[in-house]
Backbone of each chain as ProteinMPNN parsed JSONL, in Angstrom:
{"seq_chain_A": "XXXXXXXXXXXXXXXXXXXXXXXXXXXXXXXXXXXXXXXXXXXXXXXXXXXXXXXXXXXXXXXXXXXXXXXXXXXXXXXXXXXXXXXXXXXXXXXXXXXXXXXXXXXXXXXXXX", "coords_chain_A": {"N_chain_A": [[24.738, -8.57, 180.574], [26.96, -5.912, 181.355], [26.284, -3.292, 183.716], [25.747, -0.089, 185.285], [24.425, 1.445, 188.107], [23.513, 4.429, 189.51], [22.231, 5.64, 192.372], [20.064, 8.24, 192.822], [20.139, 11.169, 191.264], [20.677, 13.678, 192.033], [22.222, 14.955, 194.882], [22.146, 16.543, 197.982], [24.068, 18.012, 200.504], [24.963, 19.327, 203.713], [27.633, 21.588, 204.412], [30.385, 20.051, 205.919], [28.988, 17.81, 206.604], [28.358, 14.228, 206.262], [29.192, 12.676, 203.197], [27.572, 10.577, 200.942], [27.498, 8.676, 198.204], [25.802, 6.599, 196.06], [26.461, 3.518, 194.382], [25.735, 0.842, 192.342], [26.482, -2.17, 190.66], [26.223, -4.332, 187.827], [27.429, -7.33, 186.844], [28.852, -10.155, 185.266], [31.248, -11.169, 186.056], [33.561, -10.098, 188.598], [34.217, -6.761, 188.067], [36.616, -4.132, 187.315], [36.423, -1.208, 189.288], [35.457, 2.199, 189.469], [35.52, 5.623, 190.539], [34.84, 8.705, 189.187], [35.271, 12.255, 189.024], [33.664, 15.187, 187.911], [34.162, 18.461, 187.438], [32.492, 21.617, 186.857], [32.404, 22.315, 183.421], [34.736, 20.901, 182.948], [37.016, 18.149, 182.323], [36.938, 14.597, 183.082], [38.076, 13.436, 186.21], [40.02, 11.074, 187.881], [38.951, 9.754, 190.927], [39.181, 7.539, 192.633], [39.955, 3.994, 192.611], [39.093, 0.524, 192.338], [40.687, -2.493, 191.988], [41.972, -5.051, 192.647], [42.514, -6.834, 195.771], [42.589, -5.03, 198.862], [39.402, -4.111, 199.987], [38.455, -1.687, 200.767], [39.035, 1.351, 199.526], [41.081, 4.194, 199.242], [40.921, 7.529, 198.073], [41.621, 10.579, 196.282], [41.343, 13.859, 197.794], [40.123, 13.165, 200.211], [38.144, 11.256, 199.838], [36.674, 7.983, 199.912], [35.944, 4.555, 199.086], [34.073, 1.546, 199.265], [34.293, -1.731, 198.173], [31.823, -4.045, 197.873], [31.245, -7.18, 197.365], [29.145, -8.987, 197.755], [26.957, -7.362, 197.786], [27.12, -6.174, 195.401], [28.118, -3.536, 195.218], [29.576, -0.25, 195.286], [29.984, 2.116, 196.935], [30.527, 5.615, 197.415], [32.168, 7.625, 199.791], [32.622, 10.415, 202.032], [33.826, 11.798, 204.941], [33.376, 14.487, 205.752], [31.879, 17.044, 204.162], [33.011, 19.46, 201.812], [32.805, 22.755, 200.468], [34.077, 22.838, 198.019], [33.693, 20.321, 197.021], [31.486, 20.167, 195.472], [30.178, 18.96, 192.568], [29.921, 16.818, 189.648], [29.567, 13.361, 189.945], [30.777, 10.295, 188.827], [30.25, 6.875, 188.657], [31.944, 4.007, 187.536], [32.423, 0.983, 185.696], [34.875, -1.305, 184.583], [35.455, -3.599, 182.109], [37.185, -6.661, 182.553], [38.208, -8.173, 180.622], [38.189, -9.049, 177.116], [37.002, -6.315, 175.371], [37.693, -4.46, 177.262], [36.293, -2.161, 177.884], [35.02, 0.875, 179.386], [32.113, 1.323, 181.377], [29.8, 3.656, 182.213], [27.958, 5.047, 184.977], [24.971, 7.064, 185.332], [25.589, 9.351, 186.632], [25.886, 11.512, 189.518], [24.886, 14.5, 190.828], [26.463, 16.445, 193.114], [25.596, 18.665, 195.592], [26.707, 21.13, 197.79], [25.767, 22.607, 200.7], [25.992, 25.741, 202.318]], "CA_chain_A": [[25.49, -7.387, 180.182], [27.357, -5.088, 182.494], [25.61, -2.005, 183.851], [26.047, 0.652, 186.51], [23.287, 2.236, 188.567], [23.796, 5.386, 190.577], [20.967, 6.02, 192.988], [20.037, 9.66, 193.14], [20.843, 11.988, 190.281], [21.078, 14.883, 192.76], [22.365, 14.786, 196.332], [22.538, 17.782, 198.676], [24.522, 17.837, 201.885], [25.483, 20.55, 204.328], [29.083, 21.61, 204.588], [30.771, 19.352, 207.138], [28.216, 16.576, 206.761], [28.823, 13.038, 205.545], [28.801, 12.498, 201.809], [27.385, 9.179, 200.552], [26.987, 8.543, 196.843], [25.614, 5.161, 195.897], [26.729, 2.912, 193.077], [25.599, -0.608, 192.235], [26.855, -2.623, 189.328], [25.812, -5.663, 187.409], [28.486, -7.9, 186.012], [28.954, -11.603, 185.436], [32.493, -11.357, 186.797], [33.9, -8.836, 189.26], [34.953, -5.848, 187.19], [37.316, -3.056, 187.995], [35.438, -0.192, 189.649], [36.051, 3.532, 189.507], [34.756, 6.847, 190.71], [35.407, 9.882, 188.546], [34.595, 13.51, 189.356], [33.673, 16.176, 186.829], [33.823, 19.818, 187.845], [31.844, 22.325, 185.745], [33.184, 22.602, 182.207], [36.032, 20.222, 183.017], [37.024, 16.734, 181.996], [36.769, 13.691, 184.212], [39.29, 13.198, 186.992], [39.876, 9.864, 188.673], [38.961, 9.913, 192.371], [39.724, 6.307, 193.202], [39.648, 2.808, 191.833], [39.29, -0.798, 192.936], [41.01, -3.549, 191.022], [42.031, -6.265, 193.464], [43.092, -6.563, 197.079], [41.78, -4.412, 199.919], [38.111, -3.684, 199.434], [38.257, -0.28, 201.105], [40.062, 2.093, 198.803], [41.107, 5.628, 199.518], [41.254, 8.311, 196.903], [42.039, 11.95, 196.513], [40.404, 14.795, 198.423], [39.465, 12.585, 201.377], [37.102, 10.294, 199.471], [36.954, 6.563, 199.929], [34.842, 3.707, 198.638], [34.22, 0.15, 199.668], [33.756, -2.735, 197.271], [31.112, -5.122, 198.568], [30.887, -8.129, 196.308], [27.841, -9.6, 198.037], [25.922, -6.373, 197.499], [27.517, -5.577, 194.1], [28.076, -2.092, 195.429], [30.854, 0.47, 195.386], [29.518, 3.436, 197.353], [31.571, 6.622, 197.651], [31.903, 8.384, 201.003], [33.593, 11.375, 202.544], [33.292, 12.101, 206.27], [32.993, 15.872, 205.962], [31.812, 17.7, 202.859], [33.563, 20.806, 201.648], [32.155, 23.453, 199.35], [34.782, 22.513, 196.773], [33.307, 18.982, 196.551], [30.332, 20.28, 194.575], [30.572, 18.497, 191.238], [29.203, 15.635, 189.171], [30.364, 12.179, 190.254], [30.425, 9.161, 187.981], [30.752, 5.548, 188.966], [32.181, 3.287, 186.287], [33.043, -0.339, 185.751], [35.649, -1.607, 183.384], [35.545, -5.021, 181.887], [38.541, -7.156, 182.781], [38.595, -8.988, 179.478], [37.511, -8.602, 175.904], [37.31, -4.966, 174.906], [38.132, -3.657, 178.405], [35.71, -0.825, 177.836], [34.392, 1.446, 180.567], [30.682, 1.582, 181.351], [29.565, 4.668, 183.23], [26.64, 5.337, 185.496], [24.39, 8.3, 184.805], [26.128, 10.485, 187.366], [25.198, 12.121, 190.662], [25.347, 15.867, 191.063], [26.562, 16.744, 194.542], [25.497, 20.074, 195.968], [27.119, 21.329, 199.179], [25.096, 23.792, 201.226], [26.757, 26.443, 203.363]], "C_chain_A": [[25.811, -6.561, 181.429], [26.574, -3.782, 182.515], [25.981, -1.386, 185.189], [24.838, 1.503, 186.853], [23.73, 3.151, 189.687], [22.445, 5.881, 191.099], [21.023, 7.482, 193.366], [20.818, 10.469, 192.133], [21.318, 13.303, 190.921], [21.128, 14.559, 194.247], [22.829, 16.121, 196.91], [22.951, 17.448, 200.088], [24.978, 19.187, 202.409], [26.999, 20.461, 204.437], [29.423, 20.973, 205.936], [30.036, 18.044, 207.364], [28.826, 15.45, 205.95], [28.313, 13.053, 204.109], [28.692, 11.0, 201.531], [26.761, 9.17, 199.168], [26.968, 7.056, 196.513], [25.853, 4.684, 194.472], [26.554, 1.4, 193.203], [25.908, -1.014, 190.808], [26.29, -4.006, 189.076], [26.876, -6.196, 186.478], [28.576, -9.389, 186.293], [30.237, -11.985, 186.16], [32.84, -10.04, 187.463], [34.713, -7.948, 188.327], [35.9, -4.985, 187.992], [36.301, -1.929, 188.195], [36.119, 1.152, 189.866], [35.026, 4.56, 189.946], [35.552, 7.967, 190.044], [34.603, 11.104, 188.992], [34.727, 14.458, 188.165], [33.239, 17.514, 187.402], [33.243, 20.557, 186.637], [32.814, 22.67, 184.616], [34.581, 21.994, 182.229], [35.886, 18.791, 182.519], [36.826, 15.9, 183.253], [38.115, 13.445, 184.887], [39.059, 11.973, 187.86], [39.968, 10.194, 190.159], [39.622, 8.719, 193.045], [39.309, 5.133, 192.342], [39.844, 1.555, 192.685], [39.594, -1.783, 191.818], [41.035, -4.885, 191.744], [42.549, -5.874, 194.842], [42.102, -5.945, 198.046], [40.515, -3.811, 199.342], [37.762, -2.25, 199.789], [39.392, 0.498, 200.447], [39.939, 3.58, 199.109], [41.542, 6.376, 198.273], [41.708, 9.707, 197.264], [40.952, 12.734, 197.221], [39.598, 14.184, 199.561], [38.352, 11.601, 201.079], [37.599, 8.864, 199.628], [35.724, 5.797, 199.468], [35.13, 2.279, 199.045], [33.547, -0.767, 198.667], [33.11, -3.846, 198.105], [30.564, -6.067, 197.509], [29.491, -8.681, 196.514], [26.691, -8.652, 197.706], [26.11, -5.753, 196.109], [27.457, -4.064, 194.19], [29.481, -1.52, 195.541], [30.506, 1.916, 195.733], [30.682, 4.353, 197.717], [31.214, 7.422, 198.903], [33.009, 9.392, 201.274], [33.03, 11.847, 203.881], [32.737, 13.518, 206.414], [33.045, 16.622, 204.634], [32.392, 19.105, 202.916], [32.899, 21.433, 200.433], [32.788, 23.069, 198.01], [34.452, 21.119, 196.241], [32.115, 19.027, 195.6], [30.764, 19.992, 193.14], [29.648, 17.363, 190.832], [30.127, 14.438, 189.4], [29.847, 10.994, 189.441], [31.07, 7.893, 188.506], [30.923, 4.811, 187.642], [32.729, 1.901, 186.581], [33.847, -0.51, 184.476], [35.772, -3.1, 183.271], [36.995, -5.468, 182.042], [38.982, -8.126, 181.692], [37.875, -8.445, 178.25], [37.941, -7.211, 175.495], [37.803, -4.045, 176.018], [37.452, -2.304, 178.467], [35.113, -0.425, 179.182], [32.892, 1.581, 180.325], [30.387, 2.511, 182.515], [28.128, 4.651, 183.726], [26.19, 6.694, 184.995], [24.805, 9.535, 185.599], [25.245, 10.943, 188.514], [25.775, 13.511, 190.866], [25.308, 16.134, 192.557], [26.522, 18.246, 194.75], [25.853, 20.189, 197.446], [26.567, 22.668, 199.656], [25.895, 24.413, 202.355], [26.009, 26.432, 204.688]], "O_chain_A": [[25.053, -6.519, 182.399], [26.24, -3.232, 181.466], [26.461, -2.062, 186.098], [24.293, 2.197, 185.995], [24.263, 2.695, 190.699], [21.641, 6.454, 190.364], [21.894, 7.919, 194.119], [22.049, 10.453, 192.152], [22.235, 13.954, 190.42], [20.201, 13.968, 194.801], [23.766, 16.744, 196.41], [22.272, 16.696, 200.787], [25.334, 20.078, 201.637], [27.563, 19.371, 204.54], [28.829, 21.308, 206.961], [30.423, 17.254, 208.226], [29.676, 15.661, 205.085], [27.161, 13.396, 203.843], [29.607, 10.239, 201.846], [25.625, 9.608, 198.987], [27.967, 6.351, 196.661], [25.498, 5.351, 193.5], [27.155, 0.765, 194.07], [25.623, -0.276, 189.865], [25.934, -4.738, 189.999], [27.184, -5.591, 185.452], [28.397, -9.828, 187.429], [30.292, -13.029, 186.81], [32.467, -8.977, 186.967], [35.777, -8.347, 187.854], [35.973, -5.1, 189.216], [35.422, -1.726, 187.358], [37.232, 1.217, 190.389], [33.823, 4.388, 189.75], [36.744, 8.153, 190.291], [33.414, 11.004, 189.296], [35.766, 14.516, 187.506], [32.088, 17.683, 187.803], [33.487, 20.152, 185.5], [33.885, 23.235, 184.835], [35.501, 22.516, 181.598], [34.777, 18.293, 182.32], [36.58, 16.426, 184.339], [39.142, 13.272, 184.231], [38.016, 11.85, 188.502], [40.925, 10.826, 190.606], [40.495, 8.864, 193.901], [38.445, 5.244, 191.472], [40.647, 1.533, 193.619], [38.856, -1.889, 190.838], [40.205, -5.753, 191.477], [42.968, -4.738, 195.062], [40.921, -6.292, 198.05], [40.548, -3.096, 198.34], [36.87, -1.659, 199.181], [40.562, 0.315, 200.781], [38.844, 4.132, 199.216], [42.408, 5.927, 197.523], [42.12, 9.98, 198.391], [39.789, 12.33, 197.246], [38.493, 14.646, 199.847], [37.673, 11.153, 202.003], [38.79, 8.582, 199.493], [34.611, 6.323, 199.461], [36.284, 1.863, 199.153], [32.369, -0.6, 198.351], [33.762, -4.492, 198.925], [29.562, -5.788, 196.852], [28.733, -8.829, 195.556], [25.586, -9.091, 197.386], [25.327, -4.895, 195.702], [26.836, -3.397, 193.363], [30.439, -2.228, 195.853], [30.707, 2.824, 194.927], [31.693, 3.908, 198.26], [30.07, 7.851, 199.053], [34.147, 9.252, 200.825], [31.871, 12.256, 203.948], [31.747, 13.731, 207.114], [34.115, 16.81, 204.055], [32.28, 19.821, 203.911], [32.488, 20.743, 199.499], [32.1, 22.988, 196.992], [34.874, 20.762, 195.141], [31.776, 18.014, 194.988], [31.604, 20.693, 192.575], [28.725, 16.994, 191.558], [31.317, 14.492, 189.089], [28.645, 10.733, 189.379], [32.273, 7.844, 188.765], [30.118, 4.985, 186.727], [33.41, 1.682, 187.583], [33.534, 0.067, 183.435], [36.147, -3.783, 184.223], [37.919, -4.73, 181.699], [39.998, -8.809, 181.823], [37.07, -7.517, 178.332], [39.129, -6.961, 175.293], [38.286, -2.949, 175.734], [38.002, -1.376, 179.06], [34.752, -1.271, 180.0], [32.454, 1.906, 179.221], [30.688, 2.192, 183.665], [27.205, 4.289, 182.996], [26.94, 7.393, 184.314], [24.406, 10.65, 185.262], [24.024, 10.785, 188.487], [26.98, 13.683, 191.051], [24.253, 16.058, 193.187], [27.305, 18.997, 194.166], [25.349, 19.42, 198.265], [26.863, 23.719, 199.087], [26.407, 23.717, 203.232], [26.499, 26.974, 205.678]]}, "seq_chain_B": "XXXXXXXXXXXXXXXXXXXXXXXXXXXXXXXXXXXXXXXXXXXXXXXXXXXXXXXXXXXXXXXXXXXXXXXXXXXXXXXXXXXXXXXXXXXXXXXXXXXXXXXXXXXXXXXXX", "coords_chain_B": {"N_chain_B": [[52.225, 20.763, 181.11], [49.426, 19.69, 179.252], [47.959, 16.511, 179.621], [46.076, 15.004, 178.078], [44.81, 16.477, 175.376], [42.315, 18.346, 173.749], [40.996, 19.787, 170.804], [38.654, 21.772, 169.002], [37.681, 23.52, 172.072], [35.125, 24.46, 172.21], [32.498, 24.225, 169.845], [30.463, 25.446, 167.462], [28.102, 24.905, 165.031], [26.396, 24.616, 161.861], [23.607, 22.586, 160.899], [24.211, 19.856, 158.763], [26.788, 20.467, 158.117], [30.315, 19.503, 157.972], [32.603, 18.484, 160.412], [35.6, 18.429, 162.439], [37.158, 17.052, 165.345], [40.0, 17.286, 167.299], [42.398, 15.243, 168.986], [45.036, 14.787, 171.239], [47.516, 12.994, 172.974], [50.096, 13.11, 175.391], [51.219, 11.183, 176.897], [52.371, 8.852, 176.197], [50.749, 6.675, 175.873], [49.121, 3.654, 174.721], [46.481, 3.233, 174.032], [43.502, 4.81, 172.969], [40.454, 6.715, 173.277], [37.11, 7.684, 172.306], [34.452, 9.334, 173.829], [30.986, 10.051, 174.237], [29.081, 12.531, 175.765], [25.871, 13.069, 176.681], [23.056, 15.384, 176.855], [21.972, 14.772, 179.275], [24.064, 14.118, 180.787], [24.97, 11.568, 180.441], [27.474, 9.235, 179.821], [28.941, 7.655, 177.12], [30.763, 5.164, 175.453], [32.279, 5.57, 172.28], [34.297, 4.972, 170.356], [37.337, 3.04, 170.314], [40.829, 2.922, 170.073], [43.72, 0.957, 169.69], [47.077, 1.205, 169.575], [46.82, 2.447, 167.035], [44.936, 0.822, 165.894], [41.579, 0.008, 165.327], [39.517, -0.994, 167.945], [37.165, -0.901, 169.371], [33.931, -0.197, 168.338], [31.144, 1.31, 168.767], [28.179, 0.891, 167.738], [27.862, 3.339, 166.314], [26.712, 5.97, 164.22], [27.55, 5.927, 160.7], [28.363, 8.398, 159.925], [30.165, 9.315, 161.678], [33.59, 9.247, 161.902], [36.488, 7.966, 163.098], [39.979, 8.755, 163.209], [43.268, 7.697, 163.362], [46.253, 8.85, 163.117], [48.696, 8.37, 164.296], [49.855, 6.775, 167.332], [49.594, 8.675, 169.27], [47.596, 10.377, 168.624], [44.124, 10.827, 168.101], [41.639, 11.518, 166.09], [38.36, 12.86, 165.495], [36.032, 12.779, 163.054], [33.133, 14.242, 161.778], [30.505, 13.859, 159.649], [27.914, 15.591, 157.813], [26.371, 16.927, 159.936], [23.949, 16.604, 162.548], [21.147, 17.777, 164.537], [20.923, 16.178, 166.78], [23.477, 15.444, 167.314], [24.595, 17.189, 168.983], [26.45, 17.598, 171.838], [28.776, 16.787, 174.493], [31.973, 15.865, 173.713], [34.359, 13.586, 174.688], [37.762, 12.86, 174.752], [39.978, 10.226, 175.587], [42.705, 8.463, 177.146], [44.608, 5.461, 177.755], [47.167, 3.51, 179.312], [47.464, 0.969, 178.256], [45.436, -1.481, 176.57], [44.269, -3.035, 178.549], [44.68, -1.51, 180.796], [44.317, -0.01, 184.061], [43.375, 2.561, 184.397], [41.965, 5.42, 182.917], [42.739, 8.441, 181.264], [41.274, 11.566, 180.913], [40.437, 14.058, 178.482], [39.602, 17.604, 178.312], [37.225, 17.887, 177.091], [35.005, 18.563, 174.321], [32.621, 20.788, 173.509], [30.044, 20.408, 171.449], [27.79, 22.094, 169.485], [25.033, 21.939, 167.509], [23.269, 23.801, 165.24]], "CA_chain_B": [[51.707, 20.268, 179.827], [48.196, 18.926, 179.376], [48.206, 15.124, 179.257], [45.187, 14.707, 176.967], [44.285, 17.771, 174.955], [41.349, 18.313, 172.653], [40.678, 21.069, 170.179], [38.488, 22.942, 169.862], [36.933, 23.292, 173.305], [33.73, 24.733, 171.85], [32.283, 24.171, 168.401], [29.074, 25.716, 167.091], [28.055, 24.745, 163.587], [25.056, 24.417, 161.32], [23.228, 21.251, 160.413], [24.685, 19.494, 157.44], [28.235, 20.708, 157.968], [31.279, 18.478, 158.377], [33.553, 19.071, 161.358], [36.54, 17.51, 163.078], [37.671, 17.332, 166.675], [41.327, 16.66, 167.385], [42.839, 14.816, 170.313], [46.437, 14.401, 171.326], [47.98, 12.662, 174.318], [51.559, 13.111, 175.497], [51.525, 10.249, 177.984], [52.973, 7.639, 175.664], [49.778, 5.586, 175.978], [48.839, 2.89, 173.498], [45.044, 3.126, 173.76], [42.757, 6.071, 173.023], [39.002, 6.528, 173.23], [36.176, 8.79, 172.217], [33.201, 9.17, 174.552], [29.985, 11.091, 174.028], [28.262, 12.831, 176.949], [24.676, 13.745, 176.186], [22.544, 16.499, 177.66], [21.659, 14.259, 180.613], [25.359, 13.795, 181.386], [25.278, 10.148, 180.282], [28.709, 9.027, 179.076], [28.934, 6.378, 176.41], [31.922, 5.026, 174.591], [32.007, 5.535, 170.848], [35.376, 4.263, 169.683], [38.608, 2.874, 170.99], [41.937, 2.506, 169.231], [44.902, 0.479, 170.384], [48.18, 1.253, 168.616], [46.256, 2.872, 165.752], [43.997, -0.163, 165.38], [40.246, 0.138, 165.907], [39.14, -2.164, 168.718], [35.776, -0.756, 169.792], [33.097, 0.673, 167.523], [29.873, 1.038, 169.431], [26.95, 1.247, 167.001], [27.871, 4.769, 166.039], [26.405, 6.202, 162.806], [28.689, 6.0, 159.782], [28.779, 9.796, 159.755], [31.285, 9.518, 162.591], [34.739, 8.448, 161.492], [37.721, 8.255, 163.826], [41.221, 8.547, 162.458], [44.425, 7.693, 164.251], [47.462, 8.892, 162.291], [49.739, 7.721, 165.095], [49.196, 6.358, 168.571], [49.408, 9.827, 170.153], [46.5, 11.197, 168.111], [42.878, 10.193, 167.67], [40.744, 12.585, 165.675], [36.988, 12.442, 165.228], [35.436, 13.548, 161.974], [31.69, 14.027, 161.73], [29.884, 14.349, 158.404], [26.465, 15.869, 157.78], [25.974, 17.066, 161.341], [22.532, 16.66, 162.885], [20.875, 18.396, 165.829], [21.136, 15.185, 167.839], [24.913, 15.256, 167.566], [24.993, 18.152, 170.011], [26.871, 16.865, 173.038], [30.188, 17.005, 174.827], [32.762, 14.716, 173.276], [35.582, 13.458, 175.471], [38.827, 11.965, 174.348], [40.666, 9.657, 176.746], [43.75, 7.499, 176.794], [45.102, 4.603, 178.823], [48.493, 2.996, 178.99], [47.284, -0.185, 177.387], [44.035, -1.857, 176.447], [43.789, -3.554, 179.817], [45.147, -0.669, 181.908], [43.262, 0.216, 185.043], [42.974, 3.954, 184.513], [41.912, 6.23, 181.702], [42.903, 9.874, 181.486], [40.329, 12.241, 180.038], [40.629, 15.435, 178.066], [38.678, 18.586, 178.876], [35.94, 17.814, 176.399], [34.627, 19.497, 173.267], [31.167, 20.986, 173.495], [29.568, 20.597, 170.075], [26.412, 22.554, 169.383], [24.582, 21.97, 166.117], [22.089, 24.69, 165.186]], "C_chain_B": [[50.459, 19.435, 180.062], [48.418, 17.516, 178.871], [47.38, 14.713, 178.04], [44.537, 16.025, 176.564], [43.404, 17.621, 173.725], [41.182, 19.718, 172.095], [39.612, 20.854, 169.119], [37.766, 22.588, 171.153], [35.438, 23.514, 173.064], [33.619, 24.744, 170.329], [30.801, 24.358, 168.144], [29.012, 25.686, 165.573], [26.633, 24.472, 163.128], [24.843, 22.971, 160.897], [23.753, 21.042, 159.006], [26.172, 19.701, 157.231], [29.038, 19.49, 158.368], [32.3, 19.142, 159.299], [34.459, 17.979, 161.928], [36.923, 18.001, 164.458], [38.995, 16.579, 166.793], [41.661, 16.309, 168.83], [44.279, 14.352, 170.248], [46.764, 14.055, 172.773], [49.505, 12.564, 174.317], [52.036, 12.186, 176.604], [52.22, 8.995, 177.499], [52.048, 6.435, 175.734], [49.525, 4.92, 174.626], [47.372, 2.963, 173.073], [44.368, 4.481, 173.926], [41.287, 5.813, 172.761], [38.305, 7.835, 172.866], [34.899, 8.403, 172.965], [32.282, 10.33, 174.201], [29.195, 11.277, 175.318], [27.051, 13.636, 176.506], [24.187, 14.793, 177.17], [22.169, 16.072, 179.076], [22.913, 13.762, 181.322], [25.733, 12.309, 181.23], [26.48, 9.989, 179.356], [28.689, 7.666, 178.41], [30.121, 6.312, 175.474], [31.477, 4.971, 173.129], [33.034, 4.636, 170.156], [36.547, 4.067, 170.633], [39.637, 2.373, 169.987], [43.077, 2.032, 170.122], [46.03, 0.416, 169.361], [47.678, 1.466, 167.189], [45.264, 1.875, 165.169], [42.658, -0.027, 166.089], [39.874, -1.133, 166.65], [37.719, -2.083, 169.245], [35.076, 0.212, 168.842], [31.666, 0.398, 167.953], [28.693, 1.596, 168.648], [26.811, 2.749, 166.802], [27.536, 4.963, 164.562], [27.663, 6.345, 161.957], [29.186, 7.415, 159.558], [29.969, 10.129, 160.662], [32.445, 8.631, 162.139], [35.969, 8.867, 162.278], [38.921, 8.012, 162.923], [42.387, 8.678, 163.42], [45.694, 7.681, 163.406], [48.685, 8.288, 162.978], [49.148, 7.489, 166.482], [49.024, 7.51, 169.558], [48.203, 10.681, 169.75], [45.3, 10.332, 167.731], [41.891, 11.309, 167.381], [39.366, 12.014, 165.364], [36.41, 13.361, 164.159], [33.955, 13.21, 161.901], [31.137, 14.664, 160.462], [28.412, 14.657, 158.629], [25.881, 15.992, 159.184], [24.481, 17.236, 161.497], [22.37, 17.28, 164.264], [21.209, 17.451, 166.985], [22.598, 14.905, 168.13], [25.422, 16.229, 168.62], [25.258, 17.416, 171.312], [28.263, 17.349, 173.403], [30.934, 15.732, 174.469], [34.085, 14.715, 174.044], [36.52, 12.456, 174.819], [39.496, 11.448, 175.622], [41.769, 8.737, 176.262], [44.078, 6.653, 178.012], [46.378, 3.939, 178.346], [48.423, 1.824, 178.019], [45.813, -0.545, 177.401], [43.472, -2.329, 177.784], [44.203, -2.74, 181.021], [43.988, -0.3, 182.825], [42.814, 1.665, 185.138], [42.98, 4.62, 183.154], [42.032, 7.696, 182.091], [42.067, 10.612, 180.447], [40.8, 13.645, 179.677], [39.541, 16.322, 178.65], [37.311, 18.56, 178.201], [35.796, 18.871, 175.311], [33.119, 19.591, 173.241], [30.739, 21.337, 172.084], [28.105, 20.991, 170.116], [26.052, 22.667, 167.908], [23.285, 22.775, 166.067], [21.405, 24.601, 163.81]], "O_chain_B": [[50.424, 18.584, 180.951], [49.003, 17.329, 177.804], [47.911, 14.144, 177.087], [43.792, 16.616, 177.345], [43.711, 16.874, 172.796], [41.223, 20.706, 172.83], [39.654, 19.854, 168.403], [37.289, 21.464, 171.306], [34.597, 22.831, 173.65], [34.516, 25.206, 169.624], [29.98, 23.537, 168.553], [29.787, 26.369, 164.904], [25.768, 24.133, 163.936], [25.786, 22.245, 160.582], [23.735, 21.95, 158.174], [26.751, 19.174, 156.28], [28.532, 18.57, 159.01], [32.8, 20.228, 159.004], [34.136, 16.791, 161.904], [37.003, 19.203, 164.709], [39.098, 15.404, 166.439], [41.252, 16.997, 169.766], [44.685, 13.629, 169.337], [46.334, 14.75, 173.693], [50.118, 12.024, 173.396], [53.11, 12.376, 177.174], [52.619, 8.157, 178.308], [52.507, 5.295, 175.661], [49.687, 5.518, 173.563], [47.053, 2.779, 171.898], [44.622, 5.205, 174.889], [40.915, 4.834, 172.114], [38.828, 8.928, 173.083], [34.344, 7.32, 172.776], [32.733, 11.438, 173.909], [28.699, 10.31, 175.896], [27.19, 14.755, 176.013], [24.826, 15.054, 178.189], [22.06, 16.909, 179.972], [22.829, 13.069, 182.336], [26.708, 11.851, 181.826], [26.505, 10.533, 178.252], [28.447, 6.649, 179.059], [30.445, 7.281, 174.788], [30.438, 4.4, 172.797], [32.685, 3.676, 169.469], [36.729, 4.804, 171.602], [39.348, 1.509, 169.159], [43.362, 2.623, 171.164], [45.952, -0.339, 168.392], [48.066, 0.753, 166.264], [44.794, 2.068, 164.048], [42.608, 0.046, 167.317], [39.904, -2.222, 166.078], [37.122, -3.118, 169.541], [35.573, 1.306, 168.579], [31.059, -0.6, 167.565], [28.267, 2.719, 168.918], [25.77, 3.34, 167.089], [28.022, 4.204, 163.724], [28.699, 6.819, 162.425], [30.294, 7.619, 159.062], [30.684, 11.105, 160.433], [32.296, 7.416, 162.011], [36.442, 9.996, 162.142], [38.887, 7.187, 162.01], [42.482, 9.636, 164.187], [46.164, 6.612, 163.018], [49.587, 7.766, 162.325], [48.049, 7.962, 166.771], [48.37, 7.339, 170.587], [47.836, 11.61, 170.469], [45.437, 9.266, 167.131], [41.374, 11.958, 168.29], [39.227, 10.841, 165.016], [36.317, 14.573, 164.35], [33.57, 12.042, 161.955], [31.29, 15.865, 160.238], [27.755, 14.081, 159.496], [24.991, 15.229, 159.56], [23.826, 17.911, 160.703], [23.308, 17.314, 165.06], [21.71, 17.873, 168.027], [22.921, 14.206, 169.091], [26.551, 16.104, 169.094], [24.396, 16.7, 171.822], [28.848, 18.196, 172.728], [30.549, 14.641, 174.891], [34.824, 15.7, 174.05], [36.122, 11.369, 174.399], [39.568, 12.163, 176.621], [41.767, 8.29, 175.115], [43.859, 7.066, 179.151], [46.635, 3.822, 177.147], [49.222, 1.713, 177.089], [45.034, 0.027, 178.164], [42.318, -2.048, 178.106], [44.096, -3.212, 182.153], [42.829, -0.283, 182.411], [41.917, 1.958, 185.928], [43.883, 4.411, 182.345], [41.498, 8.131, 183.11], [42.142, 10.321, 179.253], [41.467, 14.32, 180.461], [38.671, 15.857, 179.386], [36.354, 19.152, 178.701], [36.4, 19.941, 175.385], [32.423, 18.608, 172.986], [31.032, 22.423, 171.584], [27.281, 20.298, 170.713], [26.691, 23.402, 167.156], [22.323, 22.463, 166.77], [20.401, 25.273, 163.575]]}, "name": "protein", "num_of_chains": 2, "seq": "XXXXXXXXXXXXXXXXXXXXXXXXXXXXXXXXXXXXXXXXXXXXXXXXXXXXXXXXXXXXXXXXXXXXXXXXXXXXXXXXXXXXXXXXXXXXXXXXXXXXXXXXXXXXXXXXXXXXXXXXXXXXXXXXXXXXXXXXXXXXXXXXXXXXXXXXXXXXXXXXXXXXXXXXXXXXXXXXXXXXXXXXXXXXXXXXXXXXXXXXXXXXXXXXXXXXXXXXXXXXXXXXXXX"}
């Protein structure tokens, strides 16, 4: 069965520091991979996605993620954190056949310290 | 214009009541979803409809009944509300069943007292 593991339910970084949010997945076939961001009392907004092709994908707000098949990972990074990046981040996989449903990780709350 | 809109945004109700949450998308998408986010922020799919046809029903109690009058709307009706139903419910849509992106609504925070 497919699953998503996000290491670290809370991550704190200083403003200007590197952001690294970890995501590992389990799937019998390579799924589509996503990062969504949820600001307080808001819905989910797509940050970036990997479907096929280049394994390093760039998203909005300076975020990027790299799909590493050998490590079954899709970690999210941003070179320099900004106060406005404070939010909840969700990694998700989507099945590429059958019901095509999304499976979400448990989320990582990013706190940015001044 | 909001792409995926849900009403109401907040809903406080007593145990045993019946309530509905409405969702509308103006993106022309074929597929719509309901997700439940619990108090620990865990998101889990409940239902998915494709062109008004139910395609995913994830072991959700019978008290929950989705209704899709047309492909732009997917409403969620909940009978006999229980304390454990308190959560944030998100509606989402995607262009097609196999589309690579889902668009989410703002969520409905349901509190059962």
